[in-house]
C-alpha positions as CSV (number, residue, x, y, z in Angstrom):
1,M,-10.7,16.8,10.0
2,D,-8.8,17.9,6.9
3,I,-7.7,14.6,5.4
4,R,-5.2,16.1,3.0
5,S,-3.2,17.9,5.7
6,G,-3.8,15.3,8.4
7,R,-4.8,17.9,10.9
8,K,-7.7,17.7,13.4
9,G,-8.5,20.6,15.6
10,G,-4.9,21.8,15.4
11,I,-3.4,18.4,16.5
12,E,-0.8,17.0,14.2
13,M,-1.6,13.5,13.0
14,A,1.1,10.8,12.7
15,N,3.7,11.5,10.0
16,D,5.6,8.9,8.1
17,P,9.1,8.9,9.7
18,K,10.6,7.4,6.5
19,V,12.2,4.4,8.2
20,G,13.2,1.2,6.5
21,Y,12.8,0.5,2.8
22,R,10.3,2.3,0.6
23,V,7.3,0.2,-0.5
24,I,5.7,1.0,-3.8
25,G,2.3,-0.3,-4.7
26,T,1.5,-0.6,-8.4
27,I,-2.1,-1.2,-9.4
28,K,-2.0,-4.0,-11.9
29,S,-5.7,-4.4,-12.7
30,V,-9.2,-3.4,-11.5
31,K,-12.2,-5.6,-12.1
32,G,-15.2,-3.4,-12.2
33,N,-14.9,0.0,-10.5
34,C,-12.7,0.7,-7.5
35,H,-14.8,2.9,-5.2
36,V,-11.6,4.8,-4.2
37,G,-10.8,5.4,-7.9
38,H,-7.6,3.4,-8.4
39,K,-6.8,2.6,-12.0
40,A,-4.3,0.1,-13.6
41,G,-0.9,1.7,-13.7
42,D,-1.4,3.9,-10.5
43,K,1.7,3.9,-8.3
44,I,1.5,4.7,-4.6
45,E,4.0,4.8,-1.8
46,L,2.9,2.8,1.3
47,S,4.3,2.3,4.8
48,G,3.3,1.4,8.3
49,H,2.4,5.1,8.7
50,N,1.0,5.9,5.2
51,S,-2.0,4.1,3.7
52,G,-1.3,5.9,0.3
53,G,-5.0,6.4,-0.3
54,L,-5.9,2.7,-0.2
55,C,-9.4,2.1,1.3
56,G,-9.2,0.8,4.9
57,F,-10.2,-2.7,3.9
58,F,-7.4,-3.2,1.4
59,Y,-4.8,-1.4,3.6
60,H,-5.8,-3.6,6.5
61,D,-5.2,-6.8,4.4
62,A,-2.0,-5.4,2.9
63,F,-0.5,-4.1,6.1
64,P,1.4,-7.2,7.2
65,Y,3.0,-7.5,3.7
66,I,3.9,-3.7,3.7
67,I,5.6,-4.1,7.1
68,M,7.4,-7.2,6.0
69,L,8.9,-5.4,3.0
70,Q,9.5,-2.1,4.8
71,F,11.6,-3.7,7.5
72,G,13.6,-6.2,5.5
73,G,11.6,-9.4,5.5
74,G,11.2,-11.4,2.4
75,F,8.9,-13.7,0.5
76,P,9.4,-17.1,-1.1
77,A,10.4,-17.3,-4.8
78,T,7.0,-18.9,-5.5
79,W,5.4,-15.6,-4.4
80,G,7.5,-13.5,-6.8
81,G,10.8,-13.3,-4.9
82,P,11.9,-11.7,-1.7
83,D,11.2,-8.1,-2.7
84,V,7.8,-8.3,-4.3
85,V,4.3,-9.7,-3.6
86,E,1.0,-9.4,-5.5
87,L,-2.2,-8.9,-3.5
88,E,-5.9,-8.5,-4.4
89,C,-8.5,-6.6,-2.4
90,T,-11.5,-8.5,-0.9
91,D,-14.2,-6.8,-3.0
92,R,-14.8,-9.6,-5.4
93,T,-17.1,-7.5,-7.7
94,N,-14.6,-4.7,-8.0
95,A,-11.3,-6.5,-7.2
96,V,-8.1,-4.4,-7.3
97,K,-4.9,-6.3,-7.9
98,M,-1.7,-4.6,-6.6
99,E,1.9,-5.5,-6.7
100,L,4.0,-4.4,-3.7
101,K,7.7,-3.9,-4.3
102,R,10.5,-3.0,-1.9
103,I,12.9,-0.2,-3.0
104,P,16.0,1.0,-1.1
105,R,15.8,4.6,0.2
106,E,18.1,7.0,-1.5
């Protein structure tokens, strides 16, 4: 399968239908070395249909928060406010910290 084009044997893989709000992930810090190559300051667009290049483990953990932001849910003020949440991947040796932020579609 060609990962860049999302094609496998001529079958079109799922495309992001661009529904709901945009969710932008900003990498805040990396402890050690992220095996996917994320660096502090990287920005990636995420959705229920787009992992944005996150490894499967981090995307799996972030998915409920991505969906919450994408479809209008919110978080308590103690978490950073209704439009933002900060998460950390489960790799304790090479922990990546990411802020997810909801942005209206243009």
